[in-house]
N, C-alpha and C positions, 0 to 999 in steps of 0.2 A: 448266497441268497438265504435269508433266515426262514424259519418255519413261519407260515402265515395263515391267517383266517380270512374267510370270504363272507361278507354280509350281503345278502340279496334282499332287495326291497321291490316287490312287484306291486305296482299300483293299478288303477283302472285304465290308465292310458300311457304308462311308462314303466320302464324297468331300470332301477338304479342299483349300482353295486359298488362296493369298496373292499379293498384288500388291506389288512392291517398285520403288522408283525405279531406273532403269538405273545411275545413279551410286550410290555407297554412301549409305545413309540408312535411316531407319526405314520399316517397312512402311506401305503406303498403305491396305491393306484386307486383312482375313483373314476367311475364312468356311468353313462346313462344312455339308454335308447329311449328317445323322447318322441312325442307326437305320433304314436303308433297308428292312430286312426287317420292321419292326414299325410304328412311327409316325414316318415321316420328318419332320424339321423342318430349316429353314434358319436358321443363326445367322450374323450378320455382326458383325464387331468392327473397331474402329479404335483404335490406340494402347492396346490392352488393354481398352478400354471396349466393352461390348455395345451395338451400334447397334439391332439388332432380332433377334427370335426369332419365326419364323412356321412354321405347319404347311404342309407341302408338299401335303397333300391328295392328289387324284387325279393331280397333276402328276408324282409320283414313284411308280413301281410296281416299279422294278428299278434295277440299277446304271447302266444306260445312260441312263435318264431322270433319274437323280440327277446324272449328269455333265452332261447338258443343262441342268438347273436351276442347277447351280453355275456353269457357264460363262456362262449368260445373266445371272446375278446379278452376276458380276464385270464383264462387258462393259457392263452397264447402269449400273453405279456409276462407271465410269471412262471416260475418253476412249479409245475403241478405236483411233482414228487414231494414238495415241501408243504403242500396244503394239508393242514391239520384238522380243520373243521369248517363246516358251512353253517351259518345262521340265517334263518329266514324271518322276515317280518310276515306274520300271519294275522290278518285283520280280526278274525273271530275265533276266540278260544272257548266261548261258552262259559259255563259255570265251573268246569273241571280243570281248565288249563290257566292257572294263575301265576305261573313262574316258567322260566325257560325249561323246555322239555325235549328229551331225546326223541327224535322222530323214528319210530319203529312202524312195522306193518300195522300194529294195533292202534297206535296213536293216529296215524294217517287215516285209518278207517273211521275213527271217532271224529276227526276233523272234517271228513267228507260229509258227515251227517249234518254239519252246520252250513252246508252250501246254500240252502234256501234263505238263510239269514244274511248272507253277504254274497249274492251271486256274481257281482262284478269282480270280486276279489278272491274268494275262497278257492274256486277252481283254478285260477291262475297260480295261486301259491302252491297248490297240490301239483300242478304241472311242473313248477320249478323244482319241487322236491323230486319228482320222477326223473326229470332231465339230469339233475345232479347225480342221482343214483346210477344213471346209465353211463355218465361220463367219468365219474369217480366213485365206483361202487364201494371202495374200502374206506371212504371218508365219512365219519359220522356227521349227521345233520341234526340241528337243533331248531326248534320253533320258539320264536319270541312273539308274544301276543299283544296286540293293541288293546284288548279288553282288560288285560291283567292289571294295568296301572290303576284302574278304577275299582278294584276289589276292596279298597279301603273305605269306600263311601259308606255313610250310615245307611241302615236298611231302608229308611223311608225314601232315599234317593235311588234305590235299586228295584223298587216295585211300582206297579201300576195299580190304579184303583179298580181292580178286577177281582173276581172271586178267587179265594185262596187256592182252590184246587188247580186253577190255571197257572198260578205262580209255581206251584209244585211241579207242573209239567213244562217249566222252562220259559213261560211268558213273563219276562221281566226286563228291566233295563240293564245294559252292560256298559255302554260308552265305548268310544273308539279313539283313534289317534294317540293312544297311550304312550307309544315310544317317542313321539314328537313332544308330548307334554313332559315326559321324563327328561328328555334332553333340555327342554327349556328350563326346567327346575334346576338341572345341573349347572347350566350357564348362569342362572340367577345367583346360585350359591358362589360361583367363581367370581362374578363381577361385583356383586354388592352384598354378599353374605346371606342371601336367602330370597328376599322378596316379600316376606310376611304374607299378607293377604293379596293374592295375585289372581288376575283373570288373564288367561292365555288364549289368544285367538289364532287358531290354526286355520288359515284362510288359503285354500288352494282349490283344485278341481273338486276335491272332497273338502268339506269345511265343518268345523265345530269349534266350540269354546269350552274351556274348563276352568272351574274355580279351584285354586290350590291354597291351602293354608300351610305355610312352611314346607312347600314342595310336595304336599300330599293331596291327592284328589279328594275333593269334597262333593262336587256336583259337576255335571257336564250336560251338554245340550243334546247329544245323541242318546238313543235309547236301546231298543232291542236289535235294531238293524242300522246300517249306515244311511238310512233314508231320512231320519228325523232331524230336528233342530233348525238351523238356518238353511236357506236355499243354496244349492251348489251348482256346479257347471250344468249337470243334466238331471239332478235329483231335486225334489221340491222342498225338502225340509218339512217342518210341521204342517200337517194337513188334517182337517176334520175327518175322523174315521167315517162319518156319514157320507162324505164325498166318495169314498171307495165303494160303499154299498150302492150308491147311486150309479156309479159307473157299471157295476155288475148287474144290478136289478133293473134300472130304468133304461140305460143305454145299451144293455145287452152285450157288454164287452166280456171277452173271455178272461180267465185268470192270466194267461200268458200275455194278452194285450194290455191288461192293467199293469202287469209287471214291466212291460216294455215302456209304457208311459212314465211310470214312476222312476225307473232307473236310467232311461236313455233319452227321454223327450221332454223333460220338465226343467225346473230350475231356471238358470239364466238363459239357457237355450229356449225353453218354452216361453218365457216372458218376452224375450227379444225377437223371437222367430228368426234369429240371425246366427248366434253363436253362444256357446257356453264358456268361451275363452274371454276372460276379463280384459286382456290386452286388446282384443278385437273390438270389444264393446266400448272401451274408453276411446278408441280411435274412430269409432263410427259416428256419422252425422245423423243417423236415424233416431227419431224421438223414442222409439221402442227400446233402443239400446240404452239411452240415458235413463229411461224409466226402470229398466232392469237393474242398472247400477244403483239407482236411488233405493229401490226395493231391497237390494242386498244390504246397503248401508243401514237402512232403517231396521232391518231384521237383526243385524249384528248389535246395534246399540240397544235394542230391547233386551237381547240376551245378556249383554254386559250388565244392564240394570238388574236383571233377575239374579245373576250370579253374584253381583255385589250384595244383594239382599241376603243370599245364602251365606256369605262370608261376614256379614255385618259391617261392610265397608271394604274399600280397596286401597291398597298401597301402591300396587304396580300393575300396569297394563302392558301385556307383551303381544307383539305381532310376530307371527312366524308363518312358514310355508310360502308358496309361490306368490300369491297375491299379497299376503301380509308383509313379505320381504321386499317386493319390487313394485308396488303400486302406491306411490305417495298420495295420489289423488284420493284413493279409497281410504287410506289411513287418515288423511285430513278430514274427509267427510265424517268418518266415525268419531274422530276427536271433537269436531264441532258439535255433533249430535250429543256427545257426552260431556259438553262443557258444564252442564248443571251439576255433574258429579265431581267436578274439579279437574278434569282433563284439560291441559293446555299444551298444544303442540307447537313447537317452533318451526316455522315454515322452511327456513333455510336448512336446519338439521334434517327435517323430514325429506326434503328434496334430495339431500345428499345421502339418504339411507344410512344415517349415522346409527351407532349402536344405541344411543339414547336420544330421543327426539322431543322431550318435553322442554317447556320454557324453564329457565333457571328459577328455582324457588317454587316450582309447581308443587301442589299438594300431592299429586299422583305422578310417580315415575312412569314414563312411557318408553319401552325398549323395543328394539327390533332384534330378533334372534334368527340366525340362519338355521333352518331345520336340518338335523343330522341324525336321522333314525338309524343309519348304518353304524355310526359311532356307538350308539347305545347297544345295538346288536353285538358289536365286537366286545364291548364291556361285559355284557352278559356271558358271552362265550369264554372270555378270559376268566371271569369269576367261577364259571361252571367247571372249566378244565382244571383250575387250581384247587377246587374244593375236594 
């Protein structure tokens, strides 16, 4: 058994993990505890093949127990004495964490101060760090930050039109899903040498888009928190700030009630009054479900137009993450809405979830990339351990 690295990716409703050899090589094990809030199940894969799928039953009742179950699965399948390092996807790194960072008592405390900026994710990541420390106390842990990828953006894409003293106190744009965008940029380099001016659409339960020039982040749809941009499973996306004041002042809602609305009751779930899961909405016969899907497609195409303007044109459009990878109907709708921009999607290639789904000779390449944030975490771990 070779020395190995563990990459942990705790989302808002799932826990993904992958084990990689310390030296370059194919992954040793990949797994996920999915649907934590509904019917959680553990899936294990090796070399792309499914090893097992099992119900978690009463073992998983929330994200913390999902993390425990995922960690126990990884450590039971592999020789824990050969575990060299653990890397975590951490959603919010704020202004200070712009590269992979060793997780010490001090850095964990600093990251805990950002919890209010990403309440669905930050506490779960901190819980994962704590659980690893309990099960493997001698193994160093590193944080890899979704916000770090966007630190390259020009200053005018990192600020709000607010008084300067508020920016000095941390009220600014950060952007998220950076590990996913970094992976998409890597795949574009491998497949066709770069991608030039690219818009990448990370469409999942959490969703955003990013404009990349030669693989470097130029602009993105999310801002200070993972609430803004396009609508998501349960988050609203962009919202008039005055609406928040109205909820507080006129409707008399408490801050905790408003937070619950924004993080857990809005987005596709709020629009449809049925579900935040795109698969369920596409299968539903209710008109509210169809309206929610149409709203989502319209929001995405507007942001593609905005990011195209930031780039001065688009050469490549990339779909990634759960919806982006597995929902041809959504991709087709977005493609049709962006036909004016030169997007032409081949229906047969799209239905087959091919790597490239544009019509031959299309002005804009349209690609589908399987999200793999864990591979980027492993890359950062290897680079760090070798430096």
